[in-house]
C-alpha positions, 0 to 999 in steps of 0.5 A: 499499500503505497503511503498516503500524505495529504495536508489540508490547510485551514485559513480561516477559523470559525467564530460564534458568539452567543448572548444571553439575556432574560428573554427566552425568545430573544435567546433562541434568535440569538443562537439560531443566528450564531448556528447560521454564523458558524455554518457559513463560516465553516464553509468558507473555511476550506482554503488551498489543498496541499498535495504531496506525491512521492515519485520513486525513479531507478534505471535499468531493470531487465528481467532475463538473460542474453543466451550467451550467458553463463547459465549457472550465473544468468538470471533465468537460473536465479529466478528458479532458485529463489521461485518467489518473485518478491525476492529480486526487489525485497532489498528496496521493499521499504522505499519503493513500498512507501512511495506513491509511484515507483517508475523504472526503465525496463530494458528487455522484453517479457515474450514467449514468441519472436526470433532473436535480432541480429545484434550482440545482446538480446534479452527475453523474459518469461512473461510471468517474471512481470510479477517481480514488479508488481511485487516489488511495488513498481507502478510504472515504467519507461520502455523506449530503449534499444532492447524493447524488441530483442526478439522482434516486434511480437515481443515489443507488442506483448511486453506490453500486453504483460503490463496492461495485465498487470496494471503497469502503466507504461510509456513508450516512443509515441506511447504517453503513461498517465498514473493517477494518485491522490487525485492527481494524474502523473504523465510519463514520456520515455524517448531514446536518444540514441535514435538521434537528438531531433526524433526525441525532441519530436516525440517530447513535444508532441508527448507534452502536447497529448498529456495536457490535453489529458490534464496531467498535472505534473510531467516526467520525461525517460530518455535513454541514451548517453555513452555506455560507461561514462560518468560524464553527461554528453552534450547530446544528452544534456540537449535533449534533456534541457529541450524536455524541461523547456517543453514543460519536463517536471522532472526528467530521468536518464539512463542507458550508461550503466553506470551513474551520472550527475544531477542538474537543476535547470530552470527549476527541474531536476534531472538525473542524467543516469540513474545506472543499473538496478535490477539487471540481468543482462550482465552476470557481474557488473564492474561498477555494482553502484546505482541509487533511487532518484527521488522527487516530491511533487507538492501541488498547491491546488492545482498549482505546482511548487517549485521547490528542491524536495529530491533525494538520492538514495545510494544502492547496489545492484546486488546484495553481495559485492562477489557477483550480481545476485539481482537484487539491488540493496540500500548501503548503509554506514561508510558505504552510504557515505562514500557513494553520496561523495561520488554523486556529489563529484557527478554533479559538481559541474552542476553546482548540486550538492547532496547533505548525508541524508541524499536530501539537497545541500545546496543548489547553484550556491543557495540551500535546498529549499523543501516545502511544508504545508504552511511555506508551500503556500507562500512557494513560487509555483507554476501554473497547470499545463504552462512551463516552469517561470525561469523555462518560459523566459529562457531563449535557446540561442544556439544551434542544437543540430546533434546525433548520438554516435553511441550505437544502440547496439553497442551493450558493452557487457562482453560475457566471458563464458569460460570465467563465469565473469562478464568483461564491460568495455567503453562502449566504442564503434566495435565491441566484441562479445568473447562468449558469441563473438558477435560485432557491433559497428556504429555507422553514425549518419553522415551530417553536413554543416553549413555556417553563415558568418553574416547571418548567423545561421547554420544548417545541417542535414544528414543521410537518413530520415525519421519517419516514425517510432520505431521505424524500418529504417533501422532494420534496413542496414542489418547484415549477419552478426552486425548491429546498425544505427542511423540517425535522424534527418533534421534542418536546423536554422539558428538566427543569431540576430533573433536567439530564434532556431528553427528545426525542420525534420523529414518526419511526417507530421502530419500523421498524429491525429487527435486519438494518436495517443492510444496504444491501438493506433501506436502499434498500428503505425510500428506494424506499417513501418515494419511491412513498409520494408518487409523485414523484421524490425530489429531496434537496437 
């Protein structure tokens, strides 16, 4: 049962007056008047209502194994051994069980169908693994990443079917999700920056519009991208994350690097750039087992969202043992907790964010963190429902953001060494060799031509492939045996130095989305149509 916190603030008291007189009829009239005044005062006494909703975000959750992993150490074997789905998230139950919503990145598939795609790593779990999420008090998942179709389109649709049946909300590319709690609607958007910044931005803009149509009170954007095993934030990820905030996101959660990265407060909104692995069946023994739960308390004064620093970093390990991955994320304590907070502060130093020993915000941008209570919330700065934060609205984009990810979606750098039963991690470079499967992963970045006009200050960029939907068949079109290929999205970006405005024209068909395009059914129809157009099995790396 999730913890419910509703604070009511009474702004006026009840005033009752009575007069004792010798005349009984006068006393009766006075009492009646007093009762009427009391009822009237009580009706007017209820002022603005303060509502607080606690959201927990975590990183990569992969419930299943790759075919190349040693069977005596992999996730599937552990599931059989423990015979209890509640085992996996029991180490963090005190956190997930006491919040209002838990959101994780679901990286992999749940299906008994489909064929393994031509890629270095592919994950598929038994559909009954969905009980791990429900038993672990996970209410929602982000499902837009490089493993959501590891066994073809059917594994993608199957996974969403099983999530639906389990009552777990999800968002995936052009499909948005809404989770309702305490009378508030938390909207969710999930995109993959690995498919190119332009496509990610287009989907964020569309998703925000859809969620506002559904009257969402707050919007959480999940972004899958960045460079694997890098502790610093890539400029491409920072670009997309900032764009999400400027479009109206109230919290941004990122993943894919498999390690932790820094936290930023940008235009009154917090961005966790990489939450790392979490309950991760993709690696039997990751060299870096650090992870964290990132919490945000949304405080509403009626429909307005308070702009505050009510966030918390909760350091964890992906495993309850340091010797291997037992797929049971566990809270850090004592000296390990202190060291973990210091690491997170080191990653966040470039953003001028400092966490206190308990994981709360100590200072941000040189000022002490503000965490409202029922009283201070009434006088705090707020953002009206359906609008961007005041700082975001005042921000002018003055530089070109025509960027593309060079990190291949297929470069999952957890190479399994079957002989030793350990996993060798690499740095996500263009070519990765899997010792167990002898596969190779190659990054085929789209060629980009950029022209700078010194006189006008404009920049135009074009690339050789175009984005026409999410997912699309262009990824599958370039596949060869044993090779994963990624293509970028085409875009033309013009930056006007004189006006500070940036205009982006993509090659995608913007007329596709009608008023009902937010439904899962329409989204899946788009995916099927795109697959049929190339007559190939879609392979989203």
